[in-house]
C-alpha positions as CSV (number, residue, x, y, z in Angstrom):
1,M,136.9,53.8,69.0
2,D,139.5,52.3,66.7
3,A,140.1,55.3,64.5
4,A,143.8,55.6,64.3
5,A,145.5,57.4,67.3
6,V,146.9,60.9,66.5
7,H,150.5,61.3,67.3
8,K,152.0,64.5,68.5
9,R,153.7,66.5,65.8
10,K,157.4,67.1,66.1
11,R,158.2,70.8,65.7
12,P,161.5,71.7,64.0
13,D,164.1,72.8,66.6
14,E,164.5,76.6,66.7
15,P,167.8,77.9,68.0
16,A,167.4,79.6,71.4
17,P,169.4,82.7,72.1
18,A,172.7,82.0,73.8
19,A,173.0,82.9,77.5
20,A,175.6,85.5,76.4
21,D,172.9,87.4,74.5
22,V,170.9,87.9,77.7
23,D,171.6,91.0,79.7
24,L,172.5,89.3,82.9
25,S,175.3,89.8,85.4
26,A,178.2,87.4,85.3
27,A,176.8,85.6,88.4
28,D,173.6,84.9,86.5
29,A,175.0,83.9,83.2
30,V,175.6,80.4,84.3
31,E,175.4,77.2,82.3
32,V,172.0,76.3,83.7
33,L,169.4,79.1,84.0
34,D,168.6,79.6,87.7
35,L,165.5,81.1,89.3
36,R,167.1,84.5,89.9
37,A,168.2,84.9,86.3
38,A,164.8,83.6,85.1
39,K,163.0,86.2,87.2
40,R,165.2,88.9,85.7
41,L,164.3,87.8,82.2
42,L,160.6,87.8,83.0
43,L,160.7,91.2,84.7
44,A,162.7,92.7,81.8
45,F,160.0,91.4,79.4
46,E,157.2,92.7,81.4
47,R,158.9,96.1,81.6
48,R,159.2,96.3,77.8
49,L,155.6,95.2,77.4
50,R,154.4,97.9,79.8
51,D,156.6,100.6,78.1
52,N,155.2,99.6,74.7
53,L,151.6,99.6,75.8
54,E,152.1,103.0,77.4
55,A,153.7,104.4,74.2
56,R,150.9,103.1,72.1
57,M,148.3,104.7,74.3
58,K,150.2,108.0,74.3
59,Y,150.8,108.1,70.6
60,P,148.0,106.0,69.0
61,D,148.2,107.7,65.6
62,D,152.0,108.0,65.4
63,P,153.6,104.5,64.9
64,A,157.0,106.0,64.7
65,R,156.8,107.1,68.3
66,F,156.4,103.5,69.5
67,A,158.3,101.5,66.9
68,D,161.5,101.4,68.9
69,S,159.6,100.0,72.0
70,E,158.2,97.2,69.8
71,I,161.6,96.2,68.5
72,A,162.8,96.1,72.1
73,L,159.7,94.1,73.2
74,H,160.3,91.6,70.4
75,A,163.9,91.2,71.5
76,E,162.9,90.5,75.1
77,A,160.3,88.0,73.9
78,D,163.0,86.1,72.0
79,R,165.2,86.1,75.2
80,L,162.4,84.4,77.1
81,R,163.1,81.3,74.9
82,L,165.8,80.5,77.4
83,L,163.1,79.4,79.8
84,A,162.2,76.5,77.6
85,G,165.4,74.9,78.8
86,A,164.4,75.2,82.4
87,P,160.7,74.1,82.8
88,E,161.3,73.2,86.4
89,L,161.2,77.0,87.1
90,F,157.7,77.5,85.7
91,P,155.9,76.9,89.0
92,D,157.9,79.8,90.5
93,L,157.4,82.1,87.5
94,V,153.7,81.6,87.1
95,P,152.7,83.5,90.3
96,I,154.7,86.5,89.2
97,G,153.1,86.7,85.8
98,L,154.7,84.4,83.2
99,A,151.4,83.1,81.8
100,S,149.4,86.3,82.1
101,S,152.1,88.4,80.4
102,L,152.4,85.9,77.5
103,A,148.6,85.8,77.1
104,S,148.7,89.6,77.0
105,L,151.2,89.5,74.2
106,L,148.8,87.3,72.2
107,T,146.4,90.3,72.1
108,H,149.0,92.8,70.8
109,D,147.8,95.0,68.0
110,N,151.0,94.2,66.1
111,A,150.5,90.9,64.5
112,D,154.2,90.2,64.5
113,L,154.3,90.4,68.2
114,A,151.2,88.2,68.6
115,A,153.0,85.7,66.3
116,A,156.1,85.9,68.4
117,A,154.0,85.1,71.5
118,A,152.6,82.0,69.7
119,S,156.1,80.8,68.7
120,L,157.4,81.3,72.3
121,L,154.4,79.5,73.8
122,A,154.9,76.6,71.4
123,D,158.4,76.2,72.8
124,L,157.5,76.6,76.4
125,T,154.6,74.1,76.3
126,D,156.5,71.5,74.4
127,S,158.1,68.9,76.7
128,D,158.6,65.2,76.2
129,D,160.5,64.8,79.5
130,P,158.2,63.1,82.1
131,S,160.1,64.7,84.9
132,D,159.1,68.1,83.6
133,L,155.4,67.2,83.2
134,A,154.1,68.7,86.4
135,A,155.9,72.0,85.9
136,V,154.7,72.4,82.3
137,Q,151.2,71.5,83.4
138,A,151.4,74.3,85.9
139,L,152.1,76.7,83.0
140,A,149.3,75.2,80.9
141,D,146.8,75.6,83.8
142,A,147.8,79.2,84.3
143,L,147.5,79.9,80.5
144,V,144.0,78.5,80.6
145,D,143.1,80.7,83.6
146,A,144.6,83.7,81.6
147,N,142.1,83.0,78.8
148,A,144.8,81.9,76.4
149,L,142.6,79.3,74.7
150,D,140.2,82.0,73.5
151,L,143.0,84.3,72.5
152,L,144.8,81.6,70.5
153,V,141.7,80.6,68.6
154,H,140.9,84.3,67.9
155,N,144.3,84.7,66.4
156,L,143.8,81.8,64.0
157,S,141.2,84.0,62.2
158,R,143.3,87.2,62.7
159,F,146.4,85.9,61.0
160,S,146.4,86.0,57.1
161,E,148.0,82.8,55.7
162,A,148.7,84.7,52.5
163,D,151.6,86.1,54.4
164,P,154.2,83.4,54.9
165,D,155.2,84.8,58.4
166,E,151.5,84.8,59.5
167,A,151.0,81.3,58.0
168,E,153.9,80.2,60.3
169,A,152.1,82.0,63.2
170,V,149.0,79.9,62.5
171,H,151.2,76.7,62.5
172,N,152.7,77.8,65.9
173,T,149.3,78.6,67.3
174,L,148.0,75.1,66.4
175,A,151.2,73.7,68.0
176,V,150.3,75.5,71.3
177,L,146.8,74.1,71.2
178,E,148.2,70.6,70.5
179,N,150.6,70.9,73.4
180,L,147.9,72.1,75.8
181,L,145.6,69.3,74.7
182,D,148.4,66.8,75.3
183,L,149.1,68.2,78.7
184,R,145.5,68.5,79.7
185,P,143.3,66.2,77.5
186,N,140.1,67.4,79.3
187,L,140.6,70.8,77.6
188,A,139.2,69.3,74.4
189,D,135.7,69.9,75.5
190,K,136.4,73.2,77.1
191,V,138.1,74.8,74.0
192,C,135.3,73.6,71.7
193,D,132.6,74.7,74.0
194,G,134.0,78.2,74.6
195,T,135.5,79.1,71.3
196,K,134.9,78.8,67.5
197,L,137.8,76.4,67.1
198,L,135.7,73.7,65.4
199,R,134.3,76.1,62.9
200,W,137.8,77.4,62.0
201,L,139.2,73.9,61.6
202,L,136.2,72.9,59.4
203,S,136.6,75.9,57.3
204,R,140.3,75.4,56.9
205,L,139.8,71.8,55.8
206,K,137.5,72.8,53.0
207,A,140.3,74.6,51.2
208,R,141.2,72.7,48.0
209,E,144.9,73.4,48.2
210,F,147.0,71.2,50.4
211,D,149.6,72.7,52.7
212,A,151.2,72.1,56.1
213,N,148.6,74.0,58.0
214,K,145.7,72.1,56.4
215,Q,147.5,68.9,57.5
216,Y,147.9,70.3,61.0
217,A,144.3,71.3,61.2
218,S,143.3,67.7,60.4
219,E,145.4,66.5,63.2
220,I,144.0,68.9,65.8
221,L,140.4,68.1,64.7
222,A,141.1,64.3,65.1
223,I,142.5,64.9,68.6
224,L,139.5,67.0,69.6
225,L,137.0,64.3,68.3
226,Q,138.9,61.2,69.4
227,N,137.5,60.7,72.9
228,S,134.8,63.4,73.1
229,P,131.2,62.5,72.4
230,A,130.4,66.2,73.1
231,N,132.7,67.4,70.4
232,Q,131.4,64.7,68.0
233,K,127.9,66.1,68.5
234,R,129.1,69.7,68.3
235,L,130.7,69.1,64.9
236,G,127.6,67.5,63.6
237,Q,125.5,70.5,64.7
238,I,127.6,72.9,62.7
239,N,127.3,70.8,59.5
240,G,130.6,69.1,60.1
241,V,129.6,65.7,58.6
242,D,128.9,67.4,55.3
243,G,132.1,69.5,55.6
244,L,134.2,66.4,56.2
245,L,132.6,64.6,53.3
246,Q,133.4,67.6,51.1
247,A,137.1,67.4,52.2
248,V,137.5,63.6,51.4
249,A,135.5,63.9,48.2
250,M,138.5,65.7,46.7
251,Y,140.2,62.3,46.7
252,K,137.5,60.2,45.3
253,S,139.3,59.8,42.0
254,R,142.8,60.8,42.8
255,D,145.5,59.9,45.3
256,P,147.4,62.3,47.5
257,K,150.7,63.5,46.0
258,T,152.9,63.3,49.1
259,S,153.2,61.3,52.3
260,D,152.1,64.4,54.3
261,E,149.0,64.7,52.2
262,E,148.3,61.0,52.7
263,E,148.6,61.5,56.4
264,M,146.1,64.4,56.2
265,L,143.6,62.2,54.3
266,E,143.9,59.5,56.9
267,N,143.2,62.1,59.6
268,L,140.1,63.3,57.7
269,F,138.7,59.7,57.7
270,D,139.6,59.3,61.3
271,C,137.6,62.4,62.0
272,L,134.7,61.1,59.9
273,C,134.7,57.8,61.8
274,C,134.8,59.6,65.2
275,V,131.9,61.9,64.2
276,L,129.8,58.9,63.1
277,M,129.6,57.6,66.7
278,P,126.5,59.6,67.7
279,L,123.3,58.3,66.1
280,E,122.2,61.8,64.9
281,N,125.4,62.1,62.9
282,K,124.8,58.8,61.1
283,E,121.5,60.3,60.0
284,R,123.3,63.4,58.7
285,F,125.8,61.1,56.9
286,V,123.1,59.3,55.0
287,K,121.3,62.6,54.2
288,A,124.5,64.1,52.9
289,E,124.9,61.1,50.6
290,G,127.9,59.8,52.5
291,V,127.1,56.2,51.7
292,E,127.1,57.0,47.9
293,L,130.5,58.8,48.2
294,M,132.1,55.9,50.0
295,I,130.9,53.4,47.4
296,I,132.3,55.7,44.6
297,I,135.7,55.8,46.4
298,M,135.7,52.0,46.7
299,K,134.9,51.7,43.0
300,Q,137.7,54.0,42.0
301,K,140.1,51.7,44.0
302,K,142.4,54.6,45.0
303,L,144.4,55.0,48.2
304,A,141.3,55.9,50.2
305,Y,139.6,52.5,49.4
306,S,140.2,51.0,52.8
307,S,139.3,54.2,54.6
308,A,136.0,54.2,52.8
309,I,135.2,50.7,54.0
310,R,136.1,51.6,57.5
311,T,133.8,54.6,57.4
312,L,130.9,52.5,56.0
313,D,131.4,50.1,58.9
314,F,131.0,52.9,61.4
315,A,128.0,54.4,59.5
316,M,126.1,51.1,59.2
317,T,126.7,49.6,62.6
318,R,123.4,49.5,64.4
319,F,121.8,51.9,61.9
320,P,119.3,50.3,59.5
321,P,118.7,53.5,57.4
322,A,122.4,53.4,56.3
323,C,122.1,49.7,55.5
324,E,119.0,50.3,53.4
325,R,120.6,53.1,51.5
326,F,123.7,50.9,50.9
327,V,121.5,48.3,49.2
328,D,119.5,50.9,47.3
329,V,122.6,52.5,45.7
330,L,123.9,49.1,44.6
331,G,126.6,48.8,47.2
332,L,126.2,45.0,47.5
333,K,128.3,44.3,44.4
334,T,131.2,46.5,45.6
335,A,131.1,45.0,49.1
336,F,131.0,41.4,48.0
337,A,133.8,41.9,45.6
338,A,136.0,42.9,48.6
339,F,134.5,40.0,50.5
340,M,135.7,37.6,47.8
341,G,139.2,39.0,48.1
342,K,139.1,41.4,45.1
343,I,140.9,44.1,47.1
344,P,143.1,46.6,45.2
345,V,146.8,46.1,46.2
346,N,149.6,48.6,45.9
347,K,153.1,48.8,47.4
348,K,151.8,50.4,50.6
349,N,149.1,47.9,51.4
350,K,150.6,44.5,50.6
351,K,150.9,43.6,54.3
352,E,148.8,40.7,55.4
353,S,147.5,42.8,58.3
354,Y,146.0,45.4,55.8
355,Q,144.1,42.6,53.9
356,E,142.9,41.1,57.2
357,E,141.6,44.4,58.6
358,L,139.7,45.0,55.4
359,E,138.2,41.5,55.5
360,E,137.1,42.0,59.1
361,R,135.5,45.3,58.2
362,I,133.6,43.8,55.3
363,I,132.4,40.9,57.5
364,S,131.2,43.6,60.0
365,I,129.4,45.4,57.2
366,I,127.6,42.3,56.0
367,A,126.6,41.4,59.6
368,S,125.2,45.0,59.9
369,L,123.2,44.5,56.7
370,F,121.7,41.3,58.0
371,G,120.9,43.0,61.3
372,G,119.5,46.1,59.8
373,I,117.5,44.7,56.9
374,T,115.1,42.1,58.2
375,K,112.5,41.8,55.4
376,G,111.4,42.8,52.0
377,S,113.1,43.0,48.6
378,R,116.4,44.4,50.1
379,R,116.7,41.3,52.3
380,M,116.1,39.0,49.3
381,R,118.8,40.8,47.3
382,L,121.2,40.4,50.2
383,L,120.4,36.7,50.6
384,G,120.6,36.3,46.8
385,K,124.3,37.2,47.0
386,F,125.0,33.9,48.9
387,V,123.1,31.8,46.3
388,E,124.8,33.1,43.1
389,N,127.7,31.3,41.5
390,E,126.9,28.0,43.3
391,C,127.0,29.5,46.7
392,E,130.6,30.7,46.4
393,K,130.1,33.3,49.1
394,I,129.1,30.7,51.6
395,D,132.3,28.8,50.7
396,R,134.2,32.0,51.4
397,L,132.3,32.6,54.7
398,M,133.2,29.1,55.9
399,E,136.8,29.7,55.0
400,F,136.7,32.7,57.3
401,Y,134.9,30.7,59.9
402,T,137.5,28.0,60.1
403,R,140.4,30.5,60.1
404,Y,139.0,32.5,63.0
405,S,137.7,29.4,64.8
406,D,141.3,28.0,64.8
407,R,142.7,31.2,66.2
408,V,140.2,31.4,69.0
409,K,140.8,27.8,69.9
410,E,144.5,28.4,70.0
411,E,144.1,31.4,72.3
412,T,141.7,29.5,74.5
413,E,144.1,26.6,74.9
414,R,146.9,29.1,75.6
415,L,144.8,30.7,78.3
416,D,143.9,27.4,79.8
417,S,147.6,26.5,80.1
418,L,148.4,29.6,82.1
419,D,148.1,29.8,85.9
420,L,145.3,32.4,85.8
421,E,145.4,33.0,89.5
422,D,149.0,34.2,89.2
423,L,147.9,36.5,86.3
424,E,145.0,37.9,88.3
425,M,142.8,37.4,85.2
426,D,139.1,37.3,85.7
427,D,136.4,36.1,83.3
428,D,136.0,39.5,81.7
429,E,139.7,39.8,81.0
430,R,139.8,36.2,79.6
431,Y,136.9,37.1,77.3
432,N,138.6,40.3,76.1
433,R,141.7,38.3,75.3
434,K,139.7,36.0,73.1
435,L,138.0,38.9,71.4
436,E,141.4,40.3,70.6
437,A,142.4,37.0,69.1
438,G,139.5,37.1,66.7
439,L,136.4,36.0,68.7
440,Y,134.4,39.1,67.7
441,T,134.9,38.5,64.0
442,L,134.0,34.8,64.5
443,Q,130.8,35.8,66.3
444,L,129.9,38.0,63.4
445,I,130.5,35.2,60.9
446,A,128.4,32.9,63.1
447,L,125.6,35.5,63.0
448,I,125.8,35.7,59.2
449,L,125.6,31.9,59.0
450,G,122.6,32.0,61.4
451,H,120.8,34.5,59.2
452,I,121.5,32.4,56.1
453,W,120.1,29.3,57.9
454,H,117.1,31.4,59.2
455,S,116.2,32.2,55.5
456,G,115.0,28.6,55.1
457,N,116.6,28.4,51.6
458,S,117.2,24.7,51.0
459,Q,120.2,25.3,48.6
460,M,122.0,27.5,51.1
461,R,121.2,25.2,54.1
462,A,122.5,22.2,52.2
463,R,125.7,24.1,51.4
464,V,126.3,25.2,55.0
465,E,125.7,21.6,56.3
466,L,128.1,20.2,53.7
467,L,130.9,22.7,54.6
468,L,130.4,22.1,58.3
469,R,130.8,18.3,57.8
470,Q,133.9,18.8,55.6
471,N,135.5,20.8,58.4
472,K,134.4,18.4,61.1
473,L,132.1,20.9,62.6
474,T,128.4,20.9,63.4
475,K,125.6,23.5,63.9
476,Q,126.1,23.1,67.6
477,D,129.6,24.6,67.2
478,V,128.0,27.7,65.6
479,K,125.3,27.7,68.3
480,D,128.0,27.6,71.1
481,I,129.6,30.7,69.6
482,L,126.3,32.5,69.4
483,E,125.4,31.6,73.0
484,E,128.6,33.1,74.2
485,Y,127.9,36.2,72.1
486,H,124.3,36.4,73.5
487,D,125.5,36.2,77.1
488,N,128.1,39.0,76.6
489,I,126.0,41.6,74.7
490,G,126.5,44.9,76.5
491,D,124.2,47.7,77.1
492,L,126.3,50.5,75.6
493,D,123.3,51.5,73.4
494,G,120.9,51.2,76.3
495,P,119.0,48.3,78.0
496,E,116.2,48.2,75.3
497,E,118.7,47.8,72.5
498,K,120.5,45.1,74.5
499,E,117.2,43.2,74.9
500,R,116.4,43.5,71.2
501,A,119.9,42.2,70.2
502,Q,119.6,39.3,72.6
503,A,116.1,38.4,71.4
504,R,117.3,38.4,67.7
505,T,120.3,36.2,68.7
506,K,118.0,33.8,70.6
507,E,115.8,33.5,67.6
508,I,118.7,32.6,65.3
509,I,120.0,30.1,67.9
510,A,116.5,28.5,68.1
511,V,116.3,28.1,64.3
512,L,119.7,26.5,64.2
């Protein structure tokens, strides 16, 4: 999956209470918090929590009778922030109730105290020091055992973001979830299977107004979908494809106003590309008119232009219905404009790498069209694009062919010059290196050339032969690329699909 990786959000530093603020003896108020002092902090917190719960049970209808105990409990929770500076103590504090007590505070009837628990947990689970990893993971595991995932997700719906303090609590809750997912990536499936987190995130992203929490929700959803086929399917089952399309549709004719909003939009498209991995979600995408929306976005030439192309590439790869819809709604004109280099440029996408990535995506889309549309009027319309304007698109295709062919040759020569035994590089690694250098795109170009030749159109064949001669190439060069492609077709989509792909490639090679 090449959807962009999601980076961990940096939380603004919050001042921790000074050691002098903690009611410890002079022996304990040392520069570095020791285990004895940490235990006293935790025990003091647990005592305040217990006193408050008892007062609430004794005077449930008289808040004045337990107000003081809640103020004291809030103060003790704040003092626990000192533990964030001593994560190495977590393994010793977990057995005596650190995780279970904090999870209990998440359920507190007073939303302010539940918010304080989220803020505290965000600090305690946030560690970038590799030496602290095992200790913080111990706390994360204990929190999961204490049902913290369910409690955190429940509180997302409990807090009202109309209140600024509770909106901050939502942000802190998302930070805890992000930290736990960072510490234990396998929790992505668990939290979505056992809670309504996906539904909450989807609902949050449908809000028209942009804010920090909407941006954070987009990041968390991208993390959950990134490497989880199960979550990709779950989101599709709760109408998530349509929900994401609604979210990106807000930007079909306007650009984000800030860099944070731009980041959120990119996250939304990352989510869309992830969710398009399962076949059933491609079907939902076509049914929800996702192909039409992406073409509209491309025509508007706004900031989301490149993301729309990327999404179409995911949707159309090995899925003929999306290819057919693309042709039916007049997508060929828009796609081939990009193929010919008519790509909108602004200050942020002038880089050569941006242009190149788009070109590779468009080449992939055209290869998918040829693979997905094998006959009929749609096929004729696709082939017709390569005839119009004196076969200018074949000229462009050969321009790409020579560019990528030169790159692959250069990488092959570089690999040949290395002592591969010293590098411990096997044939698979060598092939992967060539793919990274551009071999995959070269293979797609060769496939497109093969389909053009397979059409039998004399005008197109003559143009291909002329351009091959001008570049000192032959059809055998194209066949060699396709032979290597044929031999390395994987069975990711099952053995039957592998056989079909190999048979199609063999047929093109034979015609050449």
